[in-house]
C-alpha positions as CSV (number, residue, x, y, z in Angstrom):
1,M,118.0,116.1,135.2
2,K,115.4,113.4,134.7
3,H,112.6,115.7,136.0
4,S,113.5,118.4,133.5
5,I,113.3,115.8,130.6
6,E,109.9,114.7,131.8
7,L,108.8,118.3,132.0
8,S,110.0,119.1,128.6
9,S,108.4,116.0,127.1
10,T,105.1,117.0,128.9
11,K,105.5,120.5,127.5
12,M,106.1,119.1,124.0
13,L,103.0,116.9,124.3
14,H,100.9,120.0,125.3
15,V,102.3,122.0,122.4
16,A,101.7,119.1,120.0
17,C,98.1,118.7,121.2
18,F,97.5,122.4,120.8
19,M,99.0,122.5,117.3
20,L,96.9,119.4,116.4
21,H,93.8,121.0,117.7
22,K,94.5,124.2,115.9
23,N,95.3,122.5,112.6
24,M,92.4,120.1,112.9
25,S,89.9,122.9,113.0
26,Y,89.2,122.4,109.3
27,L,87.6,119.1,110.1
28,K,84.9,120.7,112.3
29,P,82.5,121.2,109.3
30,L,82.4,117.5,108.7
31,I,80.1,117.0,111.7
32,T,77.6,119.7,110.7
33,L,74.5,119.0,108.7
34,S,74.8,122.2,106.7
35,F,78.1,120.9,105.3
36,W,76.6,117.7,104.0
37,F,73.1,118.9,102.9
38,N,73.9,122.2,101.3
39,T,72.6,122.0,97.8
40,N,75.0,124.6,96.5
41,P,78.2,124.0,98.4
42,P,81.4,125.9,98.0
43,P,84.0,124.0,95.8
44,F,86.5,121.7,97.3
45,I,90.0,123.1,97.8
46,A,92.5,122.3,95.1
47,P,94.5,119.6,97.0
48,I,91.3,117.8,97.9
49,M,90.1,117.9,94.2
50,I,93.5,116.7,92.9
51,G,93.7,113.9,95.5
52,L,90.1,112.8,94.9
53,G,90.6,112.8,91.1
54,I,93.8,110.7,91.5
55,L,92.0,108.3,93.9
56,L,89.1,107.8,91.5
57,I,91.5,107.2,88.6
58,I,93.4,104.6,90.6
59,I,90.1,102.8,91.6
60,L,89.1,102.8,87.9
61,G,92.5,101.4,86.9
62,A,92.2,98.7,89.6
63,G,88.8,97.7,88.3
64,I,89.9,97.5,84.7
65,V,92.9,95.4,85.8
66,E,90.7,93.1,87.8
67,K,88.3,92.7,84.9
68,W,91.3,91.9,82.6
69,F,92.5,89.2,85.1
70,A,88.9,87.8,85.3
71,Y,88.9,87.6,81.5
72,N,92.2,85.7,81.5
73,K,90.9,83.3,84.3
74,R,87.8,82.1,82.4
75,S,89.2,78.5,82.8
76,N,88.6,78.8,86.5
77,P,85.0,79.8,86.9
78,P,85.0,80.6,90.7
79,L,88.0,82.9,90.4
80,H,86.6,84.4,87.3
81,R,83.3,85.2,89.0
82,I,85.1,86.8,92.1
83,L,87.5,88.9,90.0
84,S,84.7,90.0,87.7
85,R,82.5,91.1,90.6
86,L,85.3,93.0,92.2
87,G,86.2,94.7,88.9
88,R,82.6,95.6,88.2
89,A,82.1,97.1,91.6
90,E,85.3,99.2,91.3
91,I,84.5,100.4,87.8
92,A,81.0,101.4,88.8
93,I,82.1,103.2,91.9
94,A,84.9,105.0,90.0
95,L,82.6,106.1,87.2
96,I,79.9,107.4,89.6
97,G,82.7,109.1,91.5
98,L,84.1,110.7,88.4
99,F,80.6,112.0,87.5
100,L,80.3,113.5,91.0
101,Y,83.8,114.9,90.6
102,F,82.8,116.6,87.4
103,V,79.6,118.1,88.8
104,S,81.5,119.2,91.9
105,Y,84.1,120.9,89.7
106,E,81.4,122.6,87.7
107,Q,79.6,123.5,90.9
108,T,76.2,122.3,89.6
109,P,73.5,123.0,92.2
110,V,72.0,119.9,93.9
111,A,74.1,117.5,91.9
112,S,77.3,118.8,93.6
113,A,75.9,118.4,97.1
114,R,78.3,116.7,99.4
115,F,75.7,114.1,100.6
116,W,76.1,112.4,97.2
117,W,79.8,111.7,98.1
118,L,78.6,110.3,101.5
119,I,76.0,108.1,99.7
120,L,78.7,106.9,97.3
121,F,81.1,106.1,100.1
122,V,78.5,104.1,102.1
123,A,77.3,102.2,98.9
124,A,80.9,101.4,98.1
125,V,81.6,100.0,101.6
126,V,78.4,98.0,101.6
127,W,79.1,96.6,98.2
128,K,82.7,95.6,99.1
129,V,81.6,94.0,102.4
130,Y,79.0,92.0,100.5
131,I,81.6,90.8,98.0
132,V,84.1,90.0,100.7
133,R,81.4,88.0,102.6
134,D,80.6,86.2,99.4
135,I,84.3,85.4,98.9
136,T,84.7,84.0,102.4
137,K,81.6,81.9,102.2
138,R,80.9,80.8,98.7
139,Y,84.4,80.8,97.0
140,P,85.8,77.9,99.1
141,V,82.7,75.8,98.3
142,E,82.8,76.6,94.6
143,K,86.6,76.1,94.5
144,K,86.2,72.6,96.0
145,A,83.3,71.7,93.7
146,F,85.4,72.9,90.7
147,A,88.4,70.8,91.7
148,E,86.1,67.8,92.1
149,R,84.6,68.4,88.7
150,L,88.1,68.7,87.2
151,A,89.1,65.4,88.9
152,R,86.0,63.7,87.6
153,E,86.4,65.0,84.1
154,K,90.0,63.9,84.0
155,Y,88.8,60.3,83.5
156,L,86.0,61.0,81.1
157,P,86.7,60.6,77.4
158,K,86.8,63.8,75.4
């Protein structure tokens, strides 16, 4: 009985791999240059367009919320600076993405080329990595200096 269970699980694994391979065939164009550098590409399918639009609106909303928090944290300059930078990056990425979304929807030649999405993605990742690196290196130093300044000002007359 144990052997038949192993056999059936092996069969199930082969069937799952076959189905995954068959269903993942739509990802094959992602590795071709003609997909990325076609200046007049076919439109995205509807679920991709809807998901992309929702994602860009969520990123824009997150950027606006971060800018609002930064505005409310003006009394803490290091935190204000970090939140402001994060919000600025997300708003810029979302607005550029929404522009690309619009030209992709309208199927504008050259402007709707897929490599613009790739450039936007790489730029967003590089920008976020730079901000995170800045948070991990500069923020602790600035936070400590701000705390020392507050402690020193506590004893100064106003």
